[in-house]
C-alpha atoms as an extended CHARMM CRD file, in Angstrom:
* protein
*
       243  EXT
         1         1  MET       CA              0.2470000000       -0.2240000000       -0.1250000000  PROA      1               0.0000000000
         2         2  LYS       CA              1.3500000000        3.3550000000       -0.9310000000  PROA      2               0.0000000000
         3         3  LYS       CA              1.9230000000        5.4710000000        1.8720000000  PROA      3               0.0000000000
         4         4  VAL       CA              0.6700000000        8.9090000000        2.1640000000  PROA      4               0.0000000000
         5         5  PHE       CA              2.2800000000       11.6540000000        4.3010000000  PROA      5               0.0000000000
         6         6  ALA       CA              0.9650000000       14.7630000000        5.7540000000  PROA      6               0.0000000000
         7         7  PRO       CA              2.6260000000       18.3130000000        3.9900000000  PROA      7               0.0000000000
         8         8  LEU       CA              5.4560000000       19.1200000000        5.3760000000  PROA      8               0.0000000000
         9         9  VAL       CA              5.1200000000       22.2500000000        7.3330000000  PROA      9               0.0000000000
        10        10  LEU       CA              8.1650000000       24.6220000000        8.5240000000  PROA      10              0.0000000000
        11        11  VAL       CA              8.0440000000       26.9150000000       11.2900000000  PROA      11              0.0000000000
        12        12  ALA       CA              9.8450000000       30.1000000000       11.2410000000  PROA      12              0.0000000000
        13        13  VAL       CA             13.1350000000       29.8710000000       12.7110000000  PROA      13              0.0000000000
        14        14  VAL       CA             13.3720000000       31.2310000000       16.2370000000  PROA      14              0.0000000000
        15        15  PHE       CA             16.6360000000       32.4800000000       17.6520000000  PROA      15              0.0000000000
        16        16  THR       CA             17.1390000000       31.5110000000       21.2300000000  PROA      16              0.0000000000
        17        17  GLY       CA             20.3610000000       32.7290000000       23.4110000000  PROA      17              0.0000000000
        18        18  CYS       CA             23.3770000000       34.5530000000       21.7340000000  PROA      18              0.0000000000
        19        19  ASN       CA             24.5000000000       31.6860000000       19.2350000000  PROA      19              0.0000000000
        20        20  THR       CA             21.8430000000       29.4130000000       18.7500000000  PROA      20              0.0000000000
        21        21  GLN       CA             18.8990000000       28.9390000000       16.1720000000  PROA      21              0.0000000000
        22        22  SER       CA             16.0960000000       26.6690000000       16.4780000000  PROA      22              0.0000000000
        23        23  SER       CA             13.0020000000       25.5120000000       14.1060000000  PROA      23              0.0000000000
        24        24  THR       CA             10.5560000000       23.3140000000       13.8170000000  PROA      24              0.0000000000
        25        25  SER       CA              9.1030000000       20.9640000000       11.1210000000  PROA      25              0.0000000000
        26        26  LYS       CA              5.6810000000       19.0650000000       11.4630000000  PROA      26              0.0000000000
        27        27  GLY       CA              4.7840000000       15.8550000000       10.1490000000  PROA      27              0.0000000000
        28        28  LYS       CA              1.7130000000       13.7070000000       10.3940000000  PROA      28              0.0000000000
        29        29  ASP       CA             -0.4850000000       13.0540000000       13.4070000000  PROA      29              0.0000000000
        30        30  GLY       CA              0.8410000000       15.7510000000       15.2210000000  PROA      30              0.0000000000
        31        31  GLN       CA              4.4000000000       14.6620000000       15.2910000000  PROA      31              0.0000000000
        32        32  GLU       CA              7.1840000000       17.5760000000       15.3340000000  PROA      32              0.0000000000
        33        33  LEU       CA             10.7880000000       17.8010000000       14.8770000000  PROA      33              0.0000000000
        34        34  LYS       CA             12.7290000000       20.6050000000       16.2170000000  PROA      34              0.0000000000
        35        35  LEU       CA             16.2310000000       21.3790000000       15.0760000000  PROA      35              0.0000000000
        36        36  SER       CA             18.7520000000       23.6710000000       16.9790000000  PROA      36              0.0000000000
        37        37  THR       CA             22.1880000000       24.4130000000       15.8750000000  PROA      37              0.0000000000
        38        38  PRO       CA             24.7710000000       27.0950000000       16.5910000000  PROA      38              0.0000000000
        39        39  LYS       CA             24.2890000000       30.4180000000       14.1610000000  PROA      39              0.0000000000
        40        40  SER       CA             27.9270000000       30.6820000000       13.6740000000  PROA      40              0.0000000000
        41        41  VAL       CA             31.1180000000       28.9360000000       14.2060000000  PROA      41              0.0000000000
        42        42  LYS       CA             34.9570000000       30.0810000000       14.0420000000  PROA      42              0.0000000000
        43        43  ILE       CA             37.6920000000       27.4870000000       13.2600000000  PROA      43              0.0000000000
        44        44  ALA       CA             41.2260000000       28.2120000000       12.5360000000  PROA      44              0.0000000000
        45        45  GLN       CA             43.2580000000       26.6480000000        9.7810000000  PROA      45              0.0000000000
        46        46  ASP       CA             44.3830000000       23.1630000000       11.1750000000  PROA      46              0.0000000000
        47        47  GLY       CA             42.3010000000       23.4360000000       13.9300000000  PROA      47              0.0000000000
        48        48  THR       CA             39.3610000000       21.7750000000       15.4080000000  PROA      48              0.0000000000
        49        49  GLN       CA             36.1210000000       22.7630000000       16.5190000000  PROA      49              0.0000000000
        50        50  GLU       CA             33.2080000000       20.8770000000       18.3080000000  PROA      50              0.0000000000
        51        51  PHE       CA             29.5040000000       21.7910000000       16.7190000000  PROA      51              0.0000000000
        52        52  LYS       CA             26.5320000000       20.3350000000       18.6530000000  PROA      52              0.0000000000
        53        53  VAL       CA             23.3040000000       19.5040000000       16.8780000000  PROA      53              0.0000000000
        54        54  THR       CA             20.3910000000       19.0810000000       19.1610000000  PROA      54              0.0000000000
        55        55  ILE       CA             16.9120000000       17.7350000000       18.3730000000  PROA      55              0.0000000000
        56        56  THR       CA             13.5040000000       17.6310000000       20.3100000000  PROA      56              0.0000000000
        57        57  ARG       CA             11.0400000000       14.9300000000       19.2580000000  PROA      57              0.0000000000
        58        58  THR       CA              7.1610000000       15.3330000000       19.6470000000  PROA      58              0.0000000000
        59        59  LYS       CA              4.8940000000       12.0120000000       19.2560000000  PROA      59              0.0000000000
        60        60  PHE       CA              7.6860000000       10.1300000000       17.6890000000  PROA      60              0.0000000000
        61        61  ASP       CA             10.8300000000        8.4800000000       18.9490000000  PROA      61              0.0000000000
        62        62  GLU       CA             12.5010000000        7.3920000000       15.6930000000  PROA      62              0.0000000000
        63        63  PRO       CA             16.3650000000        8.0090000000       14.8760000000  PROA      63              0.0000000000
        64        64  VAL       CA             16.9670000000       11.2590000000       12.7550000000  PROA      64              0.0000000000
        65        65  ASP       CA             19.6040000000       11.7110000000        9.9630000000  PROA      65              0.0000000000
        66        66  ILE       CA             21.7030000000       14.6330000000       10.2350000000  PROA      66              0.0000000000
        67        67  LYS       CA             23.3000000000       15.8060000000        7.2250000000  PROA      67              0.0000000000
        68        68  PHE       CA             26.1490000000       18.3720000000        6.2640000000  PROA      68              0.0000000000
        69        69  GLU       CA             26.2200000000       20.1450000000        3.1620000000  PROA      69              0.0000000000
        70        70  LYS       CA             28.1550000000       22.8040000000        1.5560000000  PROA      70              0.0000000000
        71        71  LEU       CA             31.1820000000       22.9040000000        3.6570000000  PROA      71              0.0000000000
        72        72  PRO       CA             34.0260000000       25.2120000000        2.5990000000  PROA      72              0.0000000000
        73        73  ALA       CA             37.2420000000       23.5860000000        0.9780000000  PROA      73              0.0000000000
        74        74  GLY       CA             39.5990000000       22.4000000000        3.3490000000  PROA      74              0.0000000000
        75        75  VAL       CA             36.8970000000       22.0640000000        6.0960000000  PROA      75              0.0000000000
        76        76  THR       CA             35.3390000000       18.1970000000        6.9610000000  PROA      76              0.0000000000
        77        77  VAL       CA             32.8980000000       17.1380000000        9.6830000000  PROA      77              0.0000000000
        78        78  ASP       CA             33.1430000000       13.9120000000       11.6310000000  PROA      78              0.0000000000
        79        79  PRO       CA             31.1380000000       12.1090000000       11.1050000000  PROA      79              0.0000000000
        80        80  ALA       CA             30.1140000000       13.2970000000        7.7770000000  PROA      80              0.0000000000
        81        81  ASP       CA             26.6560000000       11.8330000000        7.6590000000  PROA      81              0.0000000000
        82        82  SER       CA             25.0410000000       10.1840000000       11.0590000000  PROA      82              0.0000000000
        83        83  LYS       CA             22.1490000000        9.4760000000       12.9330000000  PROA      83              0.0000000000
        84        84  ILE       CA             21.0770000000       10.8530000000       16.5240000000  PROA      84              0.0000000000
        85        85  ASP       CA             19.5710000000        7.5910000000       17.5900000000  PROA      85              0.0000000000
        86        86  LYS       CA             16.1690000000        6.7890000000       19.3760000000  PROA      86              0.0000000000
        87        87  GLY       CA             16.2860000000        8.1170000000       22.4490000000  PROA      87              0.0000000000
        88        88  VAL       CA             18.8530000000       10.0190000000       22.2440000000  PROA      88              0.0000000000
        89        89  THR       CA             18.5500000000       14.1030000000       21.7260000000  PROA      89              0.0000000000
        90        90  ASP       CA             22.0970000000       15.5770000000       20.7360000000  PROA      90              0.0000000000
        91        91  ARG       CA             25.2960000000       14.6770000000       19.2880000000  PROA      91              0.0000000000
        92        92  THR       CA             28.5710000000       16.8190000000       18.9650000000  PROA      92              0.0000000000
        93        93  TYR       CA             30.4460000000       16.7610000000       15.6690000000  PROA      93              0.0000000000
        94        94  THR       CA             33.6860000000       17.7090000000       15.4340000000  PROA      94              0.0000000000
        95        95  LEU       CA             34.7950000000       20.3870000000       12.4020000000  PROA      95              0.0000000000
        96        96  LYS       CA             38.0480000000       19.9360000000       11.0060000000  PROA      96              0.0000000000
        97        97  ALA       CA             40.0340000000       22.8670000000        8.8730000000  PROA      97              0.0000000000
        98        98  THR       CA             43.4230000000       21.8180000000        6.9090000000  PROA      98              0.0000000000
        99        99  ASP       CA             46.2300000000       24.2470000000        7.0440000000  PROA      99              0.0000000000
       100       100  LYS       CA             45.4270000000       25.1280000000        3.5840000000  PROA      100             0.0000000000
       101       101  ALA       CA             41.9480000000       26.1220000000        4.0900000000  PROA      101             0.0000000000
       102       102  ASP       CA             40.9920000000       29.6730000000        2.9170000000  PROA      102             0.0000000000
       103       103  ARG       CA             40.8090000000       32.4030000000        5.3710000000  PROA      103             0.0000000000
       104       104  ALA       CA             37.2300000000       33.2520000000        4.5840000000  PROA      104             0.0000000000
       105       105  LYS       CA             33.7160000000       33.7030000000        5.7980000000  PROA      105             0.0000000000
       106       106  ALA       CA             31.5150000000       31.0940000000        3.8700000000  PROA      106             0.0000000000
       107       107  THR       CA             27.8390000000       29.5260000000        5.1180000000  PROA      107             0.0000000000
       108       108  PHE       CA             27.2210000000       25.6750000000        5.4680000000  PROA      108             0.0000000000
       109       109  LYS       CA             24.2000000000       23.4710000000        6.0880000000  PROA      109             0.0000000000
       110       110  VAL       CA             22.7240000000       21.3190000000        8.5850000000  PROA      110             0.0000000000
       111       111  THR       CA             19.5030000000       19.0480000000        8.0250000000  PROA      111             0.0000000000
       112       112  ALA       CA             17.8380000000       17.1070000000        9.9870000000  PROA      112             0.0000000000
       113       113  LYS       CA             15.3620000000       14.4680000000        8.4970000000  PROA      113             0.0000000000
       114       114  SER       CA             12.8440000000       11.7470000000        9.9910000000  PROA      114             0.0000000000
       115       115  GLY       CA             10.2360000000       10.3940000000        7.9110000000  PROA      115             0.0000000000
       116       116  SER       CA              8.1660000000       13.1040000000        6.0440000000  PROA      116             0.0000000000
       117       117  MET       CA              9.5630000000       15.6140000000        8.6480000000  PROA      117             0.0000000000
       118       118  GLU       CA             12.7920000000       17.6420000000        7.4160000000  PROA      118             0.0000000000
       119       119  ASP       CA             14.3520000000       20.9240000000        8.7070000000  PROA      119             0.0000000000
       120       120  SER       CA             17.6030000000       22.6890000000        7.4280000000  PROA      120             0.0000000000
       121       121  HSD       CA             19.9860000000       25.4690000000        8.9260000000  PROA      121             0.0000000000
       122       122  ASN       CA             22.5520000000       27.7660000000        7.4450000000  PROA      122             0.0000000000
       123       123  VAL       CA             25.3440000000       28.2550000000        9.6220000000  PROA      123             0.0000000000
       124       124  ASP       CA             27.9210000000       31.0380000000        9.0140000000  PROA      124             0.0000000000
       125       125  ILE       CA             31.8380000000       29.5710000000        9.1360000000  PROA      125             0.0000000000
       126       126  GLU       CA             34.6920000000       31.8280000000        9.3420000000  PROA      126             0.0000000000
       127       127  ILE       CA             38.0930000000       30.4300000000        9.0230000000  PROA      127             0.0000000000
       128       128  THR       CA             40.8880000000       32.2520000000       10.4630000000  PROA      128             0.0000000000
       129       129  GLU       CA             44.8370000000       32.2210000000       10.4140000000  PROA      129             0.0000000000
       130       130  LYS       CA             46.4550000000       29.5190000000       11.8480000000  PROA      130             0.0000000000
       131       131  GLY       CA             46.6630000000       29.4660000000       15.8290000000  PROA      131             0.0000000000
       132       132  THR       CA             43.6660000000       31.8500000000       16.2990000000  PROA      132             0.0000000000
       133       133  LYS       CA             41.1110000000       30.5640000000       18.7860000000  PROA      133             0.0000000000
       134       134  SER       CA             38.1600000000       28.6330000000       17.3710000000  PROA      134             0.0000000000
       135       135  THR       CA             34.7270000000       29.7420000000       18.7850000000  PROA      135             0.0000000000
       136       136  SER       CA             31.1250000000       28.3420000000       18.2350000000  PROA      136             0.0000000000
       137       137  GLY       CA             27.9340000000       28.2910000000       20.5930000000  PROA      137             0.0000000000
       138       138  SER       CA             30.0130000000       25.3380000000       22.5050000000  PROA      138             0.0000000000
       139       139  SER       CA             30.7850000000       25.8440000000       26.0340000000  PROA      139             0.0000000000
       140       140  PRO       CA             34.4650000000       27.1190000000       27.0470000000  PROA      140             0.0000000000
       141       141  LEU       CA             37.0320000000       24.5270000000       27.9340000000  PROA      141             0.0000000000
       142       142  PRO       CA             36.2440000000       22.7840000000       31.4470000000  PROA      142             0.0000000000
       143       143  LYS       CA             38.5580000000       23.6590000000       34.5070000000  PROA      143             0.0000000000
       144       144  GLU       CA             40.8300000000       21.2180000000       35.5030000000  PROA      144             0.0000000000
       145       145  GLU       CA             38.5860000000       20.5230000000       38.7900000000  PROA      145             0.0000000000
       146       146  ASP       CA             35.7390000000       20.2040000000       36.3790000000  PROA      146             0.0000000000
       147       147  LEU       CA             37.3350000000       17.1310000000       34.4380000000  PROA      147             0.0000000000
       148       148  VAL       CA             36.2540000000       14.8910000000       37.3300000000  PROA      148             0.0000000000
       149       149  LYS       CA             32.6350000000       15.5570000000       36.9580000000  PROA      149             0.0000000000
       150       150  ASN       CA             32.9490000000       15.6570000000       33.2150000000  PROA      150             0.0000000000
       151       151  ARG       CA             34.5230000000       12.2000000000       33.2570000000  PROA      151             0.0000000000
       152       152  GLU       CA             32.0420000000       10.6210000000       36.0900000000  PROA      152             0.0000000000
       153       153  ALA       CA             28.9770000000       12.0930000000       33.4070000000  PROA      153             0.0000000000
       154       154  LEU       CA             30.6670000000       10.3630000000       30.4560000000  PROA      154             0.0000000000
       155       155  ASN       CA             31.2580000000        7.1170000000       32.2770000000  PROA      155             0.0000000000
       156       156  THR       CA             27.5440000000        7.2150000000       33.3210000000  PROA      156             0.0000000000
       157       157  THR       CA             26.4940000000        7.8180000000       29.5250000000  PROA      157             0.0000000000
       158       158  VAL       CA             28.6710000000        5.0600000000       28.0850000000  PROA      158             0.0000000000
       159       159  LYS       CA             27.7690000000        2.2720000000       30.9570000000  PROA      159             0.0000000000
       160       160  ALA       CA             24.0600000000        2.9950000000       30.1340000000  PROA      160             0.0000000000
       161       161  LYS       CA             24.8230000000        2.4290000000       26.5840000000  PROA      161             0.0000000000
       162       162  MET       CA             26.6820000000       -0.4680000000       27.2670000000  PROA      162             0.0000000000
       163       163  THR       CA             23.8820000000       -2.3400000000       29.1550000000  PROA      163             0.0000000000
       164       164  GLU       CA             21.7520000000       -2.1280000000       26.1080000000  PROA      164             0.0000000000
       165       165  ILE       CA             24.8120000000       -3.0840000000       23.8920000000  PROA      165             0.0000000000
       166       166  ASP       CA             25.5320000000       -5.9980000000       25.8640000000  PROA      166             0.0000000000
       167       167  ALA       CA             21.8380000000       -7.4490000000       25.6230000000  PROA      167             0.0000000000
       168       168  SER       CA             21.8460000000       -7.1200000000       22.1330000000  PROA      168             0.0000000000
       169       169  MET       CA             25.3610000000       -8.9550000000       21.9630000000  PROA      169             0.0000000000
       170       170  ALA       CA             23.7630000000      -11.6240000000       24.2200000000  PROA      170             0.0000000000
       171       171  THR       CA             20.7860000000      -11.9690000000       21.7790000000  PROA      171             0.0000000000
       172       172  LEU       CA             22.9090000000      -12.3280000000       18.8130000000  PROA      172             0.0000000000
       173       173  ARG       CA             25.2960000000      -14.9300000000       20.4550000000  PROA      173             0.0000000000
       174       174  GLU       CA             22.4520000000      -16.5170000000       21.3480000000  PROA      174             0.0000000000
       175       175  ARG       CA             20.7230000000      -16.6030000000       17.6350000000  PROA      175             0.0000000000
       176       176  ALA       CA             24.0670000000      -17.7120000000       16.4790000000  PROA      176             0.0000000000
       177       177  LYS       CA             23.7230000000      -21.1650000000       18.3320000000  PROA      177             0.0000000000
       178       178  THR       CA             20.8160000000      -21.9280000000       16.7320000000  PROA      178             0.0000000000
       179       179  ALA       CA             20.8660000000      -20.4030000000       13.4070000000  PROA      179             0.0000000000
       180       180  ASP       CA             21.2040000000      -22.3530000000        9.7590000000  PROA      180             0.0000000000
       181       181  ALA       CA             24.4710000000      -22.6950000000        8.2330000000  PROA      181             0.0000000000
       182       182  LYS       CA             24.3040000000      -19.2910000000        5.9790000000  PROA      182             0.0000000000
       183       183  ALA       CA             22.7760000000      -17.2220000000        8.8750000000  PROA      183             0.0000000000
       184       184  LYS       CA             25.2350000000      -18.2000000000       11.4540000000  PROA      184             0.0000000000
       185       185  VAL       CA             28.3120000000      -17.2320000000        9.2660000000  PROA      185             0.0000000000
       186       186  GLU       CA             26.5810000000      -13.8130000000        8.8440000000  PROA      186             0.0000000000
       187       187  LEU       CA             25.9470000000      -13.7390000000       12.5020000000  PROA      187             0.0000000000
       188       188  ASN       CA             29.0740000000      -14.6710000000       13.3910000000  PROA      188             0.0000000000
       189       189  LYS       CA             30.8540000000      -11.8430000000       10.9300000000  PROA      189             0.0000000000
       190       190  SER       CA             28.6380000000       -9.2860000000       12.5580000000  PROA      190             0.0000000000
       191       191  ILE       CA             29.5940000000      -10.4920000000       15.8000000000  PROA      191             0.0000000000
       192       192  GLU       CA             33.4600000000       -9.9580000000       15.3890000000  PROA      192             0.0000000000
       193       193  ASN       CA             32.9290000000       -6.6250000000       13.8140000000  PROA      193             0.0000000000
       194       194  LEU       CA             30.5770000000       -5.4670000000       16.9420000000  PROA      194             0.0000000000
       195       195  ASP       CA             33.3400000000       -7.1210000000       19.1190000000  PROA      195             0.0000000000
       196       196  LYS       CA             36.1750000000       -5.0010000000       17.3480000000  PROA      196             0.0000000000
       197       197  GLN       CA             34.4550000000       -1.9590000000       17.3520000000  PROA      197             0.0000000000
       198       198  ARG       CA             33.9360000000       -2.5830000000       21.6240000000  PROA      198             0.0000000000
       199       199  GLN       CA             37.5520000000       -3.2300000000       22.0390000000  PROA      199             0.0000000000
       200       200  THR       CA             38.4630000000        0.1150000000       20.3040000000  PROA      200             0.0000000000
       201       201  LEU       CA             36.1190000000        2.0820000000       22.4290000000  PROA      201             0.0000000000
       202       202  ASN       CA             37.5740000000        0.0400000000       25.2550000000  PROA      202             0.0000000000
       203       203  ALA       CA             40.9200000000        1.2590000000       24.3960000000  PROA      203             0.0000000000
       204       204  ASP       CA             39.8560000000        4.7750000000       24.2480000000  PROA      204             0.0000000000
       205       205  LEU       CA             38.0650000000        4.8070000000       27.6480000000  PROA      205             0.0000000000
       206       206  GLN       CA             41.1510000000        4.1600000000       29.3880000000  PROA      206             0.0000000000
       207       207  LYS       CA             42.4230000000        7.1550000000       28.5290000000  PROA      207             0.0000000000
       208       208  ALA       CA             39.4730000000        9.2210000000       30.1970000000  PROA      208             0.0000000000
       209       209  GLN       CA             41.5590000000        9.6520000000       33.1770000000  PROA      209             0.0000000000
       210       210  THR       CA             44.9260000000       11.2140000000       31.5360000000  PROA      210             0.0000000000
       211       211  THR       CA             42.8270000000       13.3940000000       29.2480000000  PROA      211             0.0000000000
       212       212  THR       CA             43.5730000000       16.9670000000       29.6480000000  PROA      212             0.0000000000
       213       213  ALA       CA             40.9600000000       20.1160000000       29.7190000000  PROA      213             0.0000000000
       214       214  GLU       CA             42.1140000000       21.0770000000       26.2390000000  PROA      214             0.0000000000
       215       215  GLN       CA             41.8150000000       17.5460000000       24.9670000000  PROA      215             0.0000000000
       216       216  TRP       CA             38.4230000000       16.7140000000       26.4520000000  PROA      216             0.0000000000
       217       217  GLY       CA             35.9800000000       18.0840000000       23.6950000000  PROA      217             0.0000000000
       218       218  ALA       CA             37.7860000000       16.3070000000       20.9650000000  PROA      218             0.0000000000
       219       219  PHE       CA             37.8050000000       12.9960000000       23.2970000000  PROA      219             0.0000000000
       220       220  SER       CA             34.2370000000       12.9490000000       24.5780000000  PROA      220             0.0000000000
       221       221  THR       CA             33.0000000000       13.4830000000       21.1070000000  PROA      221             0.0000000000
       222       222  ARG       CA             35.2160000000       10.4720000000       19.6730000000  PROA      222             0.0000000000
       223       223  VAL       CA             33.8450000000        8.4410000000       22.8500000000  PROA      223             0.0000000000
       224       224  ASN       CA             30.1530000000        9.4260000000       22.6490000000  PROA      224             0.0000000000
       225       225  ASN       CA             30.2690000000        9.1710000000       18.6600000000  PROA      225             0.0000000000
       226       226  ALA       CA             31.9300000000        5.5510000000       19.2180000000  PROA      226             0.0000000000
       227       227  VAL       CA             29.4510000000        4.0830000000       21.5140000000  PROA      227             0.0000000000
       228       228  ASN       CA             26.5770000000        5.8450000000       19.6410000000  PROA      228             0.0000000000
       229       229  ASP       CA             27.6950000000        4.0220000000       16.4880000000  PROA      229             0.0000000000
       230       230  LEU       CA             28.0130000000        0.7350000000       18.4870000000  PROA      230             0.0000000000
       231       231  HSD       CA             24.8590000000        1.1360000000       19.9500000000  PROA      231             0.0000000000
       232       232  ARG       CA             23.2380000000        1.5220000000       16.6640000000  PROA      232             0.0000000000
       233       233  GLY       CA             25.3540000000       -1.5540000000       14.7430000000  PROA      233             0.0000000000
       234       234  ALA       CA             23.9580000000       -3.9180000000       17.5450000000  PROA      234             0.0000000000
       235       235  SER       CA             20.3130000000       -2.8370000000       17.6220000000  PROA      235             0.0000000000
       236       236  GLU       CA             20.5080000000       -3.1340000000       13.9450000000  PROA      236             0.0000000000
       237       237  ALA       CA             22.1770000000       -6.4750000000       14.0100000000  PROA      237             0.0000000000
       238       238  VAL       CA             19.5000000000       -7.6230000000       16.3370000000  PROA      238             0.0000000000
       239       239  GLU       CA             16.7990000000       -6.4860000000       14.0120000000  PROA      239             0.0000000000
       240       240  ARG       CA             18.1580000000       -7.8360000000       10.7960000000  PROA      240             0.0000000000
       241       241  PHE       CA             18.6280000000      -11.3080000000       12.2680000000  PROA      241             0.0000000000
       242       242  LYS       CA             15.3620000000      -11.7690000000       14.0430000000  PROA      242             0.0000000000
       243       243  LYS       CA             14.0820000000      -15.3900000000       13.9400000000  PROA      243             0.0000000000
């Protein structure tokens, strides 16, 4: 049966705070997707800068696709295309500029999409001379005394995700025991890949206690992205290999 979606309605952008923009798209049956991003970001040549994307869901809890487009030459984002998982409301990305990136002002596009709902923001970006401090709507670097709290918060987040990941992995291993020959091969390959991802994540987590305030932003982004990717991969594998 052909699916019929309610017309997409975009609500005018509402600016909140000194460097935040928000807007909402409406879908069927009262569903709404609100997207919030910084309005502008500044990054130095050969530098990095965190960029936080926040979404608010109304009457749905599905994953939201996030896409970056029209980044200026010499600037990339990690991860380039990704999802904000079910139950998750934000994700921090890392913008990276090469030492050859042109010193200039430009605009790039951030899009959030789920089902019939899609919303985009244009974000101003300024590339400055190498060595200039990068800025955005992100929080300033944590003080040394705040690192303990940040480490505890990251540990709590990762622990909650890992509990769900472990449950999914246990389910996959049980299904592999009774699967037919073809499915068993595919299951074991998925389990092996997920185990490798977990080993890499565990190795990163071991560095939490020695990560400095200056390194914390990029470190926590990498760990959060890794655990979200692993969580999504395990959940998708369970869904794919349903009996």
